[in-house]
C-alpha positions as CSV (number, residue, x, y, z in Angstrom):
1,X,-30.8,-58.4,-30.2
2,X,-27.8,-60.7,-29.3
3,X,-29.9,-63.5,-28.7
4,X,-31.4,-62.7,-32.1
5,X,-28.4,-61.9,-34.3
6,X,-27.0,-65.5,-32.5
7,X,-30.2,-67.6,-33.7
8,X,-29.4,-66.2,-37.2
9,X,-26.0,-66.9,-37.1
10,X,-26.5,-70.3,-36.3
11,X,-29.3,-71.3,-38.6
12,X,-27.1,-70.1,-41.3
13,X,-23.9,-71.6,-40.2
14,X,-26.8,-74.6,-39.7
15,X,-27.9,-74.1,-43.7
16,X,-24.2,-73.8,-44.7
17,X,-23.2,-77.1,-43.0
18,X,-26.0,-78.8,-44.8
19,X,-24.1,-81.3,-47.4
20,X,-25.8,-81.0,-51.3
21,X,-27.4,-83.7,-51.4
22,X,-29.6,-82.8,-48.3
23,X,-30.8,-79.4,-49.5
24,X,-31.4,-81.2,-52.7
25,X,-33.4,-83.9,-51.0
26,X,-35.5,-80.7,-49.2
27,X,-36.3,-79.5,-51.9
28,X,-37.6,-82.4,-54.0
29,X,-39.7,-83.0,-51.1
30,X,-41.2,-79.8,-50.7
31,X,-41.9,-79.7,-54.5
32,X,-43.4,-83.2,-54.5
33,X,-45.6,-81.9,-51.4
34,X,-47.3,-79.0,-53.2
35,X,-47.8,-81.2,-56.8
36,X,-49.8,-83.6,-54.5
37,X,-51.3,-81.0,-53.3
38,X,-52.4,-79.3,-56.4
39,X,-53.1,-83.1,-58.3
40,X,-55.4,-83.7,-54.9
41,X,-57.0,-80.3,-55.6
42,X,-57.5,-80.9,-59.2
43,X,-56.6,-84.1,-60.7
44,X,-54.9,-84.0,-64.1
45,X,-52.4,-85.8,-66.2
46,X,-50.0,-83.0,-66.3
47,X,-50.0,-82.5,-62.7
48,X,-50.2,-86.3,-61.9
49,X,-47.1,-86.3,-64.6
50,X,-45.0,-83.9,-62.4
51,X,-45.8,-85.8,-59.1
52,X,-44.5,-89.3,-60.6
53,X,-41.2,-87.9,-61.8
54,X,-41.2,-86.2,-58.5
55,X,-42.2,-89.1,-56.7
56,X,-39.4,-90.9,-58.5
57,X,-36.4,-88.1,-57.3
58,X,-38.0,-88.6,-53.6
59,X,-37.2,-92.5,-53.6
60,X,-33.9,-92.3,-55.7
61,X,-32.8,-89.0,-52.8
62,X,-34.3,-90.7,-49.7
63,X,-32.6,-94.0,-50.3
64,X,-29.2,-92.1,-50.5
65,X,-29.7,-89.9,-47.4
66,X,-30.3,-93.3,-45.5
67,X,-27.5,-94.7,-46.8
68,X,-25.9,-91.2,-45.8
69,X,-27.5,-91.6,-42.2
70,X,-24.4,-94.6,-41.4
71,X,-22.1,-93.2,-43.6
72,X,-21.8,-90.2,-42.8
73,X,-23.2,-90.5,-39.0
74,X,-19.8,-89.8,-37.2
75,X,-19.0,-86.8,-39.4
76,X,-22.6,-85.0,-39.2
77,X,-24.7,-87.0,-36.6
78,X,-28.4,-85.6,-36.3
79,X,-28.0,-83.5,-39.4
80,X,-28.0,-86.5,-41.4
81,X,-31.6,-87.2,-39.8
82,X,-32.9,-84.2,-41.4
83,X,-33.6,-85.1,-45.1
84,X,-35.2,-88.9,-44.0
85,X,-37.2,-87.6,-41.4
86,X,-38.5,-85.2,-44.0
87,X,-39.0,-87.3,-46.6
88,X,-41.0,-89.4,-44.2
89,X,-43.2,-86.6,-42.8
90,X,-44.4,-85.4,-46.4
91,X,-45.3,-88.8,-47.5
92,X,-47.2,-89.6,-43.9
93,X,-49.0,-86.4,-44.1
94,X,-49.4,-85.8,-47.6
95,X,-52.8,-87.6,-47.9
96,X,-54.3,-86.3,-45.2
97,X,-53.6,-82.6,-46.8
98,X,-54.9,-84.3,-50.3
99,X,-58.1,-85.8,-48.3
100,X,-58.9,-82.1,-46.3
101,X,-57.9,-80.1,-50.1
102,X,-60.6,-82.2,-51.7
103,X,-62.8,-82.1,-48.9
104,X,-62.6,-78.2,-49.0
105,X,-62.9,-77.9,-52.7
106,X,-66.1,-80.0,-53.1
107,X,-68.1,-78.1,-50.5
108,X,-67.2,-75.2,-52.2
109,X,-68.6,-76.5,-55.5
110,X,-71.5,-78.0,-53.7
111,X,-73.8,-74.7,-53.1
112,X,-73.1,-74.1,-57.5
113,X,-74.0,-78.1,-57.7
114,X,-77.3,-77.8,-55.7
115,X,-78.7,-74.6,-57.8
116,X,-77.8,-76.5,-60.6
117,X,-80.0,-79.8,-59.6
118,X,-82.7,-77.4,-58.2
119,X,-82.8,-76.2,-61.5
120,X,-83.0,-79.7,-63.0
121,X,-85.5,-80.9,-60.6
122,X,-88.1,-77.6,-61.9
123,X,-87.5,-78.2,-65.6
124,X,-86.0,-75.3,-66.3
125,X,-82.9,-77.9,-67.0
126,X,-84.4,-80.3,-69.1
127,X,-83.1,-84.0,-68.4
128,X,-83.7,-87.0,-70.4
129,X,-84.2,-90.6,-69.8
130,X,-80.6,-91.2,-71.3
131,X,-77.7,-90.2,-70.0
132,X,-76.9,-87.1,-71.6
133,X,-74.2,-84.1,-71.5
134,X,-75.4,-80.5,-69.8
135,X,-73.2,-78.6,-72.0
136,X,-74.7,-75.6,-70.6
137,X,-73.6,-76.2,-67.1
138,X,-69.9,-77.2,-68.2
139,X,-66.8,-74.9,-67.3
140,X,-66.1,-74.0,-64.0
141,X,-68.4,-76.1,-62.4
142,X,-67.1,-79.1,-64.0
143,X,-65.1,-80.1,-67.5
144,X,-68.1,-82.5,-68.2
145,X,-71.9,-82.9,-66.7
146,X,-74.2,-85.7,-67.4
147,X,-77.7,-86.1,-66.0
148,X,-80.4,-89.0,-66.4
149,X,-84.0,-89.0,-65.0
150,X,-84.7,-93.0,-64.7
151,X,-88.0,-94.5,-65.0
152,X,-88.4,-94.9,-61.5
153,X,-88.1,-90.7,-61.4
154,X,-84.7,-90.9,-59.8
155,X,-82.3,-88.0,-60.6
156,X,-78.6,-88.8,-61.2
157,X,-76.1,-85.9,-62.4
158,X,-72.2,-86.8,-62.7
159,X,-69.5,-83.8,-62.0
160,X,-66.5,-85.0,-63.7
161,X,-63.5,-82.8,-62.4
162,X,-60.6,-84.3,-63.1
163,X,-58.7,-87.2,-64.7
164,X,-54.7,-88.7,-64.9
165,X,-54.0,-92.7,-65.2
166,X,-54.7,-95.1,-64.8
167,X,-57.8,-93.1,-63.4
168,X,-59.7,-92.0,-66.4
169,X,-62.1,-89.6,-64.5
170,X,-63.0,-88.6,-61.3
171,X,-65.5,-86.1,-59.5
172,X,-68.8,-86.5,-58.2
173,X,-71.9,-88.1,-58.3
174,X,-75.6,-86.9,-57.2
175,X,-78.3,-89.7,-57.0
176,X,-81.6,-88.4,-55.4
177,X,-82.8,-91.4,-53.9
178,X,-79.3,-91.7,-52.2
179,X,-79.1,-95.4,-53.4
180,X,-77.4,-96.5,-56.5
181,X,-79.0,-100.0,-57.4
182,X,-77.0,-102.9,-58.3
183,X,-77.1,-103.3,-62.3
184,X,-78.5,-99.6,-63.0
185,X,-75.7,-97.2,-64.9
186,X,-74.9,-95.2,-62.4
187,X,-73.4,-98.8,-60.6
188,X,-71.7,-99.8,-63.7
189,X,-70.1,-96.6,-65.0
190,X,-68.6,-96.2,-61.6
191,X,-67.7,-99.0,-59.4
192,X,-65.2,-97.5,-57.3
193,X,-67.3,-94.2,-55.3
194,X,-67.7,-93.3,-51.9
195,X,-70.3,-91.7,-50.0
196,X,-69.1,-88.2,-49.1
197,X,-72.5,-86.5,-47.7
198,X,-76.0,-87.9,-48.0
199,X,-76.7,-88.4,-51.8
200,X,-73.5,-87.3,-52.5
201,X,-70.8,-89.4,-53.6
202,X,-67.0,-89.2,-54.9
203,X,-66.5,-91.5,-57.9
204,X,-63.5,-92.5,-60.4
205,X,-63.0,-95.2,-62.5
């Protein structure tokens, strides 16, 4: 009981002794992390704008706190390292968390993607030899779905799920042959692509 009260008192004391700039920096770092995770899960101009603004704030306050390590070390000691350390950890681990979120959202949507592709292969959802929108499939799956069956019989399906700046569109590409031929429409539309599993690519422009 006394130990618990002592621990709570110590924690409260540490919070009181934290400078205002430290508290602001920690808040900005936390918000930046959350917004970055939201942007990774569902890229959009709104989440990107907030991410850019918070990135600027994190850089400014991170720089101020880095200077304070030297100017306030004798008075605050290790407390000057807290905001700098948290900011560094947030920046280092955010891409890892973002990649995990993208993987999770893709795996969650994949059964629905594959169900639509099966309908296309069966002919219940018609696909032309030209790249065209499949409007009946748009909504929860992706804001835009485009499909094409080439003269060689290869089916390609684009699921566009996000966007922003300078990346205008991002999402996933299905290719039934698992080989995007050089010079093909898919190759020219999505030069930035990365295989995420057999037949599937993460795409952006």
